[in-house]
N, C-alpha and C positions, 0 to 999 in steps of 0.2 A: 245819718242820711235819712231824710224824710221826703225829699222831693227829687223828681227826675232832673238830671242835668243833661242837656243836649250834647251829643257826641259830635265832634268835628272830624269827619273822615279826611284822610289825605287826599290831596287834589288828584292824584293818579296812582293806580296800583299797577304793578308789573308782574304778570303771571308768566313764569318761565317753566312751562310744561309740568305743572304740579302732579299730574297723573303718574309721571315716572317715579316720583318719591312714594306715592301711594301704593303703586304696584310693588316696588322694592320692599316697602314695609309689610305688605301682604305676604310676600315670599318669606320675610323674616318671621312673621307670625306663624306661617305654615310650618316652617322649620321647627319652631318652638312646639307646635302641636305634635309633630312627628317625634321630637325628642321626649315629649311628655309620655308617649307610649312606652318608652324604655326606662326613663328615670323619674317620671312623675309619680305621685303617690297613688298606690293601688291597694285597696283593701284585700285582706285574705278572704273575705266573704264575696269578692267579685269573681265568682267562679266562671261565669261566661267569658269575661274578658281574659281571664287567665288561661282559657283553653284556645284562644285565638292564636294560630300559628305564627303570625307576624309578631304579635306581642310576646309570644314565647321566645322567639329569637332575639328580640330587642331587650328583653328583661333577663333572660336566663342563660344567655350565651355571652361570654366576655366580649366577643367582637361586636355583638349587638349593643351591649352596654356602652362600649367605647364610641360607637357610631352615634348613639343617642346623646351622649355627653357633648360630642362635637357639634352636632346639628343644633342642639339647644343653645350652646354658647354662641355659635355663629348667628343663629336666628335672633337671639336677644340683642346682640350688638348691632346686627343689621337693622333692627327696628329702631335702635337709638339713632343710627345714622340717618335713617329715613325720616325720622321726626325732625332732626336738625335741618336736613335738606328741604323738607316741606316748608319750614319756616323761611328759608332763603328763597324758595321758589314762589312764595306768596308775598313778595315784597310789596309794601304799601298797605295791605290789609283793608282794602276797600270792600264794599258789600258783596262783590262777586267772589270773594275768597271764602265766604261762609260755606257754600256747598262742598268745596274741596276739603275743608276741615271736617265737616260731618261725614263725608265719604271716607276720609282716612280713619276716623273713629270706628265706623262700621266695618271697613275692610280689615283693619288690624285687630278688632275685637272678635270678629266672627270665628276665626280658628281657635281662639282661646276659649270660646264658649263650649267647644266640644273636646277640649283637651282634658287629660287627667289633671288633677290638682297639682299645681307647680308652686315651689318656693315656700309652701306652708302646709301643715297638716291640720290646721285649725278646723276645717270643715268636718273632719272626722270627730273632733271634740263636740261640734254642734250636734252631730247625730247621737253621740253618747249622752250628751246633756238632755236631748229630747227624750231619750229613754229613761233618764233619771226623772224627768217630769211625769212621764206616763206611769212610772212605777210608784208615784205618789210620794217620792222623797223630796227633801228640801235641798235644792241645788246650791243654796248659800251655806249649807252645813255639810251636805253629803257630796263628795266628789264622785266622778263617774267610775271610780274603782268599785263602787257598789254594784255596777252592772257586770254580770258574769262574763259577757263576751266582748268587753270593750277593746281588748287587744285584737280580737278577730275583726272588729270594725275598722281598726287602723288608727285609733286615737293615741296621741302621744302619752307615754307612761309618765313623763315629767310632771304633768298637771293632773294626774289621775286622782290624787287625793286632795286637790285644791278646790276651794269653793269657786263657783263661776263668777267672773267679773262683769257679767252682762246684766242688763236691766230687765224688767218684767216684759216689755214688748218683745224683745228677742227671745226670751224664754217661751213665750206663746208661739212665736214663729217656729222655733225648734220643735216644740211639741206637735204643732200642726203638721210640719213636714214629716215627722216620724210616724204620726198616725196615718197619714195618707199613704206613705210608702211601706209601712210595716217595718221600718228600719233598714230596708234593703239599701246598701250603700250607693250603688250607681244611680238609682232613681232619686235618692235623697240628695246626692250631689247636684243632679240636674235641677232640682227644685231650689236648692240654696243658691245655685248660680242664677236662676231667674230672679230671686230676691236681690242678688248683687247687681244684676242688670237694671232692675228698677231704680236702685240707688244711682247708678251711672246715668240713667235717663233723667233723673231729677237734677243731677249736676249739669248735664248738657243743656237742660232747659233754663236753669236759673243763673248759671254763671254769666252768660251774655247779658241778662237783665240786670244783674248786680253791677256788671262792668259799665253798662249804660248809665246807671245812677251816679257813677263816679266820673263820668266823662272819659272813661278808658275805652280803647278800641276793643269791642266785644269779640271780634273774630280772633284777634291775637290772644286775648285772654282764654278763649276756648281752646286754641292750639296749645298754649302753655299748660293747660290743665287736662282737658279730656282726651286729647290726642297724645299726651305725654306717656311714654312707655312705662314709667313708674306707676302712673295712675292705672293703666290697663293691666299690668301684671299683678298688681296687688288687689285690685277690685274684681277682676274677671278671672285671670289665670289662677290666683290664689284663693279667690272666693271669700275675701275677708268681709265680715259684717260692717266694717267701717264704711263701706260703700253706701249702705242705706243710712247709716248714722250721719255722714256728711251731707248726703243728698237731702235728708229731712231738715238738717240744721240750716243749710243754705236756703232752702225753700222758706223756712220760718223767718230767717233773717231778711229775705226779700219782702215778705208780707209785712213784717214789722217796719221796714224802711219805707214802705208805701202806705203807711197809715192804716194798717190792719193788724195792730199789735196783738189782739187776743188770739187771732188765728196763728200769728207768728209764734206766740208762746205755746200754743197747743202743739204745733209741729216740732218746735225745739224740744218740748217735753217728750214727745214721741222719740226724738233722737236720743235724749237722755235715757229713755227706756230701752234703747239698743246698747249704748255704752255711756256711762254717766259723765265722761270727760267733757261732753258738750254743755254741761252746767255753766261753763265759763261764758257761754253766749248770753245768759240771762241778764247779768248786770248791764250789758251794753244795750240790750233790747229795752230794758227799763229806762235808760237814758234817751233812747229814740222816742219812747212813748211820752216821756216828760217834755220833750221838745227843746228846740234851741233857746238858750237864754233862761232856762228854768232855774229857779232859786233852789238852794240846798234843801229846804223843807219839801219842795215839790219833788225833787229828785229822790229823796228818801221815801217819800210817799209812794212814788211809782215803783221804786225798787221793792217796797213791801208788797204792793199789789202783785207785781210780777212774780216774786217769790211765792206769795200765797197761792196764786193760780197754779203755778207749776208744781209746787209741793202738794197742793190739794189733789191734783190729777194723779200724781205718783202715789199718794196715800190711797186713793180709790183703787188704783191698779194693785197695790199691795194688799188691800182688803179683798179684792176679787181672787187673787191667786193664793192668798193665805200666808204670804211670806213677808208682808210688811215692807220695811226698809232694810231687809237683810242684805241687799246689795251694797250698802254703805260699808259694812265690815269686810266685804270681799274686794274693795277697791285696791288694796295693796297687793293683790295676787300677782299681776304681771310686773309690778314695780319692785319686787323683792330681789331682782337680779340686776346685773350690770353687763356692759359690753365694752370691748376695748376701744372701738372707734367713737363712742360717745365722749365728748370732752370731759364731762364729769366722771364718767366711768374710767377714762384713761388717767385722769388726775388721781382718782382713788387708787388705781393700780400702782402708780408711782409712790404715793404715800404709804401704801401697804408694803411695797417692796422695801422701801427705805426703813420703815419701822421694823419690819421683821429682820432686816440686816443688822440692826443694832440691838436686837433682843427684846423689842417692845411688841405690843399687840398691834401689828400693822393694820390688820383688817378692822380692828376697832377704830383706829384713826380714819380709815377709809370710810367707815360708816358715818363718822362725824362730817367728813367732807360731803358725802351724799346728802346728809340732813341739812347742812348749811346751804347747799345748792338749792334744795327744795324751798328753804326759807327765802332764799334770794328770789326765786321765781314768784313767791307770794308777794314780795315787795314790789316787783315789776308789775304784777297783775294789779295791785292796789294803785300804783301810780297811773296805770293806763285807765283804770276806772274813774279815778277822782280828778285826773288832770288831763287837759288836752282840748283841742278844738272839736266842737260838736260835729262839724262836717267830716271829720276824720275818725268817726266812731268805729267803722269797720276796720280801718287801718290799725287803730288802737287795739281792737279785738285781735287782729292778726299778731301784733307784738305780744299781747298777753298770752295767746295760745302758743306762740313760738317759745316764750319763756318756759312754759310747762315742758315742752319737748326738748329744747336745747339743754336745759339745766337738769334733765333727768339722767341718771346713770345708765339707763337702758333706752336706746333709740332704735326703733325698728323702721324699715323703709316706709311702712304704711303710716307711721306717725308723721313723716315728712309730707306725705300726700294730704294729710289733714290741712296742712298749712298752705300748700300751693294755691288752692282756689282763692283764699282770702287775700293773699298778696297779689295774685294775678288780677283780681277785679278792682283792686285799689292802685295798681300800677307797678309793674316790674320794668325798670328802665333798661334800655338797650346798651348797658355798659357793664360794669362789674356785677350788677345785680343779676342780669340774665346769664352771664358767664358762670356765676356761682351756681345757678340752677343747672346749667349744662354739666358742670363738674359733679354736682350732687346726683343727677340722674345717671351719669356714667358710672360713678362709684357704686351706687346701690344696685345697678344692673349687674355689674361685675360680681358684687358680693352675693346677690341672689343666685346667680348662675352657679357659684361655687359652694353655696352654703348647704341647702337642703336637697339632696339627691337620694332617691330611693334605689339603692344598689343591692342586688341580691347578695346575701351575706355568705353564700356557700360556694363561691368560686374564687379563684386567686386574684381576680381584679377587685381590689378593695375599695371601700369608700374613700380612703385617703388618696389612692391613685386617681380615682375619678375626679376628686376635687382638684388635684394638681393639674390634670389635663384641662379641666374646665377653666382653671385660673390662668394657665398659660395661654389658652385660646382667647379668653375674654380680655385679658390684659394686653395681649398682642394686638387685638382689634382696637382696643381703647387707645393704645399708643399710636396706631395708624390714624385714628380719627383726630387726635390732638396734634400730632407732629408731621404726618406724611400726606394725608389726604388733602389735595389742593383745594377742595371745596369746603371742607369742615375745619381745617386747622385755623383758618382766619377767625373762626368763632371763639377760639380759646386764647387768642393773642392779647397782649396788653392793650393795644389800640385796636378796638373792634371795627371792622368794616366789612361790608358785603363784597363778595367777589364780583368782578365785572361780568356782564352777561356772557361773554365769550368763554369764561371759566366754568360755566355751569355745564354739568354733564350727568 
């Protein structure tokens, strides 16, 4: 895409009291905030919060913990319902729907901005890695286990001896935050959340513009992406640095698509400096720069210039921080594990189980499966780079990025959020495509609610019991949405249709 394509708005939009859905979503987000006080992640060094009598009851009494699990589960699933209902209530997606989508993003994100970290402990690893930087250690060689108080901070012991998978830009952000806060966890979390909100802001700004370039309804694309509960819980509640990574990548993609390729490459390189996975954007930016109908020598020439500019900037960054391209060797850190719901992870589990059952090295065979899947993703990436219509470059990028995610043995919910903007701005049809998104969002919300809960280990209410309660509550709500709720069940049927106005409530 290199030129703007006018968007044809529907002839008429039908607003069915969208503020009702926005208010319901705000209630859901507030319930998640309340639940976070009891089962969100809290550092041992957060002494002031630990003395708060409400938090003491929510965290250190079994009744409080059960209450926290319940309100978190109900709030998360209510947010999913509110998102679905907002989409129904903004039927037509005319210009007048944009303020309601933005209002929903603000209202649903606000409580998460002051919640304790939910669904992930990564932000505590950011603090520990910032201390690694301040100590003058090499984060690509020295894990944060070198920091004497990393358990006090709250960082996960699983990755304590692993090199960081983050690029130089995020290392500098980590170092800056810890220098400003002195490593105090609560203050550090607040600053990292501001960084995440900046990434969200970039997405909110550039997603409609990218959608316009493709002739896709920008308001619907914004609803599918930025108001999406999966987007909000991963980027704001969980404070993942993927927010800034994707925000910068989308900004760079838009600049490259509007004939500002050098600035686009700079921003995408900054995104690579957060997490190197967005290197996948660069070949497609090179094709944008080469232009429609470019010959193969011209394409290879612009690929070379694009790679040279980006790698040159990364080389300068490595020269400044003294770590060079150390992040290249650390790229396998998060990819060294698998999970059951990832298709490749599940297939590996089956192969390993069958292999072990007949006395063979089952996990050795599973490793082969994982390797073949990664090779398959490289083939798909190559096909998307070398073949296809120039006007579909961003769609081809979406497919290439999806190959990396889907054919990985480990899929996290924030990996899925990487993909949603690219597919939304190039068109998610109102058929099985959007229904697949509905199911995906519902599944990962249920999984997030039941996965990472910070349960006090010294009373009888165990983490297992907490997860079981969360699972029953979240799955029950999901069952209600799919099969019983007269407003939302139509979204999951084989033949999709909007409910009649009289059915809206």
